LUMGUTOR-600718 format. One line per field, with one value per residue (C-alpha): residue number from 1; x, y, z. Coordinates in steps of 0.001 Angstrom, whole numbers, plus 500000, padded with zeros to 6 digits. Example, Ala and Ser with C-alpha at 12.3 -4.5 7.8 and 13.67 -1.06 7.14 Angstrom:
<rodos>
pos c(1:2)
c1 c(512300:513670)
c2 c(495500:498940)
c3 c(507800:507140)
</rodos>
This chain:
<rodos>
pos c(1:2:3:4:5:6:7:8:9:10:11:12:13:14:15:16:17:18:19:20:21:22:23:24:25:26:27:28:29:30:31:32:33:34:35:36:37:38:39:40:41:42:43:44:45:46:47:48:49:50:51:52:53:54:55:56:57:58:59:60:61:62:63:64:65:66:67:68:69:70:71:72:73:74:75:76:77:78:79:80:81:82:83:84:85:86:87:88:89:90:91:92:93:94:95:96:97:98:99:100:101:102:103:104:105:106:107:108:109:110:111:112:113:114:115:116:117:118:119:120:121:122:123:124:125:126:127:128:129:130:131:132:133:134:135:136:137:138:139:140:141:142:143:144:145:146:147:148:149:150:151:152:153:154)
c1 c(246341:248523:245504:245083:248237:245849:242834:244232:246208:242946:240894:243595:243444:239787:239656:242386:240200:237358:239001:241119:238239:238207:241718:242020:239830:240802:241711:240176:237276:234209:232870:229328:228476:227814:224422:224007:220624:221854:220031:218870:215390:215569:217031:214236:211902:210153:208953:211663:209984:209767:206863:207706:209747:213645:213915:210757:211955:215769:214297:210956:212109:211886:208745:207093:208099:207128:203520:203505:204332:201393:198952:199900:200123:197706:195079:195524:195997:198622:198184:199917:198664:201101:200872:200227:197493:199216:198769:201918:201969:202985:206119:209568:211095:208323:208092:211443:214006:212433:214184:216617:218971:221571:220337:216887:214962:213775:217694:217908:215201:214013:211531:213428:210765:207265:206223:207098:209424:211846:216126:218517:219878:222272:223918:225990:223865:222452:224411:221844:220385:223244:226110:223992:223312:226634:228108:225466:225806:222406:220885:217729:215142:213433:215166:213706:210491:211835:214619:218121:219404:222729:222103:222431:221057:223028)
c2 c(109462:112351:114671:113014:115636:118617:117441:117104:120122:122023:120369:121342:125327:125171:124150:126290:129236:128091:127656:130946:133222:130966:130514:134196:134820:131831:133373:136630:137795:138694:141649:142405:145967:147669:149432:152305:152347:155135:158195:161726:160451:156998:158429:160754:157795:157240:153700:152558:149786:149761:148677:145164:143757:143537:140052:140288:143236:141710:139156:140366:143920:143816:142035:144637:147613:145355:145207:148739:150144:147873:148823:152604:152913:149924:150015:153972:152445:154560:153323:150295:148048:146573:142787:144507:146666:149957:152099:153736:155728:153623:155888:154799:158272:159455:156632:154235:156848:158930:157003:155029:158088:159553:163207:164141:163656:167099:168040:165124:165753:169345:170117:170846:171776:173406:169801:169208:166878:165770:165312:164365:167729:165899:162444:162099:160261:157655:154866:152407:150995:151448:149459:146815:146799:147228:144341:141914:143110:143696:147107:148255:149470:151625:154650:154228:156136:157720:160334:158366:159835:159366:161994:165620:168535:169877)
c3 c(466846:466222:467342:470710:472071:470436:471980:475708:475283:474134:476848:479682:478393:478403:482431:483076:481233:483250:486406:486027:488042:491067:491117:491073:494204:496050:499564:498614:501504:499995:502467:502259:502462:505918:506153:507936:509672:511785:509651:510635:510119:511699:514978:515106:515135:518265:516710:514115:512112:508573:506371:507149:509442:508818:507578:505402:504081:503126:501265:499373:499082:495451:495484:497858:495263:492399:493773:495191:491432:489970:493025:491967:488483:487311:490101:491155:494884:496622:500828:501332:504664:505895:507686:511344:509804:509124:506366:504348:501905:498138:497499:496808:497392:500100:502046:501603:500727:503194:506243:504337:503446:505508:504216:504244:501333:500614:500528:497617:495625:493778:491637:488222:485671:485168:484784:488865:487513:490285:489843:492631:493670:496515:496139:499497:501555:499115:499833:501180:498064:495862:498809:498458:494663:494033:496150:494618:490893:490405:488736:489673:487392:489889:487975:484710:486026:489569:489519:490380:493304:492198:489090:489547:488060:485131)
</rodos>
């Protein structure tokens, strides 16, 4: 019976620890990132459309990128035909980041060795991907194979 007080105290401490993140963030506004779709490349396009409709891309962009990876690397397929029948090159840097970047992709990437490896040379305009991924605490694995736009040539 003497352990009853310790058990109640232990439960209270446990509940306080579990609930503390909720109490800490209570009343704080969680604002979503603002995505700038007014990039120089998009502004110059007469037909402003992505490889798939905006709603599809918001929900399925990672699924599409994984399909692209498998098609390009495993099957050798380098052209994607979208739901409207339009063809696009399967390329993260050449297709996606060509438009979704605040600066021209040619100013971001440059060939930096004899093997033709690319690396980011300008990191100012690469907030399209990083703002949402940072907001949702997602670490994309695109940069395991591709040059990370946040890296600079040393």
